[in-house]
Structures are given as C-alpha cells and as structure tokens.
C-alpha positions as CSV (number, residue, x, y, z in Angstrom):
1,M,131.0,106.7,79.1
2,S,128.9,104.0,77.7
3,A,125.2,103.5,78.4
4,I,125.9,100.3,80.2
5,D,128.6,101.9,82.3
6,E,126.2,104.8,83.2
7,L,123.5,102.4,84.3
8,V,125.9,100.4,86.3
9,R,127.1,103.7,88.0
10,L,123.6,105.0,88.5
11,T,122.4,101.7,90.1
12,N,125.2,101.6,92.5
13,K,124.6,105.2,93.6
14,G,120.8,104.3,94.0
15,R,121.6,101.2,96.3
16,K,123.7,103.5,98.4
17,R,120.9,105.8,98.9
18,L,118.0,103.3,99.5
19,G,118.6,103.5,103.2
20,L,117.2,107.1,103.2
21,V,113.9,106.2,101.7
22,R,111.3,106.9,104.4
23,S,108.2,107.0,102.2
24,P,105.9,103.9,101.6
25,L,107.5,101.3,99.4
26,L,105.8,98.5,97.6
27,I,108.2,95.9,95.8
28,I,106.4,93.5,93.2
29,H,108.5,90.6,91.6
30,S,107.8,87.6,90.0
31,K,109.8,84.4,90.9
32,K,109.9,83.5,87.2
33,D,111.4,86.9,86.1
34,Q,114.2,86.0,83.6
35,T,115.4,89.7,83.2
36,V,115.9,90.7,86.9
37,S,116.7,88.1,89.4
38,P,114.3,87.7,92.2
39,L,117.4,88.3,94.5
40,C,117.3,91.9,93.5
41,A,113.7,92.4,95.0
42,E,115.0,91.0,98.3
43,E,118.2,93.2,98.2
44,L,116.0,96.4,97.6
45,Y,113.7,95.4,100.4
46,Q,116.5,94.7,102.8
47,L,118.3,98.0,101.7
48,A,115.3,100.2,102.2
49,S,115.3,99.8,105.9
50,A,113.8,103.2,106.7
51,A,110.8,102.8,104.3
52,S,107.5,102.7,106.0
53,P,105.3,101.0,105.3
54,K,107.1,98.5,103.0
55,S,106.1,95.4,101.5
56,L,107.4,92.7,99.3
57,H,105.1,90.6,97.3
58,W,105.8,87.7,94.9
59,F,104.1,86.4,92.0
60,E,104.5,82.9,90.4
61,R,103.5,83.0,86.8
62,S,104.5,86.2,85.3
63,D,107.8,87.2,83.6
64,H,109.6,90.7,83.8
65,V,106.8,92.8,82.6
66,I,104.4,91.8,85.5
67,T,101.7,94.3,84.4
68,L,101.2,92.6,81.2
69,G,101.5,89.0,82.4
70,P,99.0,86.4,83.3
71,E,98.8,87.9,87.0
72,K,98.1,91.6,85.9
73,E,94.8,91.9,87.5
74,E,96.2,90.6,90.9
75,V,99.1,93.1,90.4
76,Y,96.7,96.1,89.9
77,Q,94.5,95.0,92.9
78,L,97.6,94.8,95.0
79,V,98.8,98.2,94.0
80,T,95.5,99.9,94.5
81,T,95.0,98.3,97.7
82,F,98.5,99.5,99.0
83,I,97.9,103.0,97.8
84,E,94.5,103.1,99.4
85,A,95.8,101.7,102.6
86,T,98.7,104.1,102.7
87,V,97.0,107.1,101.8
88,H,94.2,106.4,104.2
89,A,96.8,105.8,107.1
90,A,98.6,109.0,106.1
91,V,95.4,111.1,106.2
92,K,94.4,109.6,109.7
93,T,97.8,110.5,110.9
94,A,97.8,114.0,109.5
95,L,94.3,115.1,110.4
96,P,93.2,115.2,114.0
97,G,89.7,113.4,114.4
98,A,90.1,111.6,111.1
99,A,88.7,108.5,112.4
100,H,85.4,109.1,110.5
101,L,87.3,108.3,107.4
102,D,86.1,104.9,107.2
103,E,82.9,106.6,106.0
104,V,82.3,107.5,102.3
105,D,84.1,110.9,101.6
106,E,82.3,112.9,98.8
107,T,85.6,114.8,98.2
108,F,86.6,111.8,96.2
109,P,83.6,110.4,94.5
110,G,83.8,106.5,94.2
111,H,86.1,106.1,97.1
C-alpha cells in the first residue's frame, strides 16, 4: 500500500470517528490556505458534533503554516485563551466550590 493510499484510508477512518469526540475542540484555518481547502475546516467542525466546547476561527492573511504566518501572534493568543477558558471551566465543574478560581492561584504561578 502506498503512503498516499494509507493517508486516504486513515483520513476516512478519522472522519467516521469525529462524531465520538467529546473533548474541547479548537479549529483554526486560514481562508488563504492553498494546501488544505477551507471547506475541510467546516467539515471537521460539523462532523465533531459532540465536541464541547468547540470553536472554529478563521484567519485572512496566512497560508497553510498559520503558526509561522503574518497572523501567528493572533493564533497564539487564540490558542492560549481557548486553553485557559477550557481548563478553567473544567476545574470549576470538577471541583465543588471552585467559584474562587477567578482569583490568583499560587499553584500555577503567573496564571
């Protein structure tokens, strides 16, 4: 089996399982990506119907390697914000009386 055949098989298998994803999902894509069609980001978002929370964000000026493109700082900020919000929400849900988490937590200095 060629590498391309294996990639197609694996991609199809992944698509069929996206509906099982229940974890947080952040999809970031550039409208100018010339390697992967922006339609793929829309498809992933729709197929991951059980993911929670899930978010799809578009960038306008970057190409495929968005983390090295002209919008990389915005991408880094978006990822950081998503992770912090997701972790914060999960901790508040998991720990009774965690409403105080909006205050500084010395367990994680700098956060």
